[in-house]
Every structure is written in C-alpha cells, then in structure tokens.
Residue, then its C-alpha position, 0 to 999 in steps of 0.5 A: x466511515x469508509x471501508x477504504x484506506x484513503x489519503x496519507x498521514x505521517x506519524x512519528x515513532x515514539x521512544x519505544x519504536x511504536x507508531x500510531x496507525x491513523x485513526x481513519x485507517x484503524x476504523x477500516x481495519x476494525x470494520x474488516x475484523x482482521x486480528x492484528x495488521x498483516x504486512x509484507x514488503x512491497x515487491x518493487x518498492x522500498x515500502x511495505x503493504x499492510x491491511x487485513x482480510x481485503x489484502x489477504x483476499x487480494x493475495x489469495x486471488x492473485x495466487x489462485x491464477x497460477x497452478x500451486x505447482x508452478x514457479x510463478x505461484x512459488x515465487x509469489x507465495x514466497x514473496x507475499x506470504x513467506x516475508x509477511x508478518x502479522x503485527x500486533x496492534x496495541x489498545x492505543x492503535x500502535x504497532x511496533x515495526x520489526x527490524x526487517x521491515x525498518x531495514x527494507x523501508x529505511x524508516x528511522x523516526x517517522x512513517x508515512x501511511x499511504x492509502x491504496x483502497x483495499x490496503x495501505x503502504x508504510x513508507x519512510x517519509x522522504x522516500x514516499x515524497x520522491x515516489x509521489x513526485x515521480x508518480x505525478x511526473x509520469x501522470x503528467x506525461x500520460x495526460x500530455x500524450x492523451x491530450x495530444x491524441x486526436x479524438x474521433x469526431x462525433x456526428x453533429x459536433x462542431x468540426x464534424 
C-alpha cells in the first residue's frame, strides 16, 4: 500500500448521484485517518481538489506564509477554506457530490479521479482529457527547449 494518490480512474455516478472513490485512493485516505473527504474547487481549473490531513496540512502551510491580516491570506483562506466541503464517505466508499461541486466541474454522469501525490482531483472526464492533452503538449515544448540547449562540456568527455 502506498501513502500517495497516483494514477487516474473514471467511475460512473449511480442513480442516486453517488460515485465510488477508487479503492487505492480509499486505502490512502484510510491510512491518513481523515474523517470524510475534504474537497474545494481548484483555484484555476474546472476540477476540485480532494484529500485528507495531507491536503489540509498543505493548505495550512501555504496560509502560514502570509500574515493572517494580509489580503493574500484573506483571499487564499476564502478560496481554499471558504468554498470547501467535507463529504461523507459511506461504508461502500462512495461520496455524493454537491450541486456546487458538480456545477464547478461540469460533472454529470462520470468522474475522473486524478492522483497528485498528497491530494487528488475530480474532473469531468472529457475536461480532464483536454487538460491532460494540453499538459502533454506543454511538456513536449519544455523537452524540446531543454534538448536544444547545449550542455556544458565535461573534462575528458568526447568533444571536450
């Protein structure tokens, strides 16, 4: 068992609007010991972040970088804490997504769960695929830029 959320899975919502959290993600949540599932809309994506104590700690660490009286702290706390929900996980490992979360993501009948190590994201499947395609394209550009840069020569290496 791992203590990180990895991979991605797409699950359908049932007739009552519940969706099963992937079993590997449930195992990480159980090890984390958080009651329920902490979620908040992603700041700049049509997805939402989810997790337990590790995600909460990351948010607390980010907020600790700012004075609690600063505009930055206020904005971040409002965005990360003020729009968050704690979803109940039923005994079968399912959650019910609120209308606010579904509206933010566009989720209708299926959810893609995407691991991000200390947290995971929930996406509408076609929006996640578009996001993944764009991320891969950006990374190809980075790889091309890095490979076109000349590397410093090493003494004793061919061509040095």
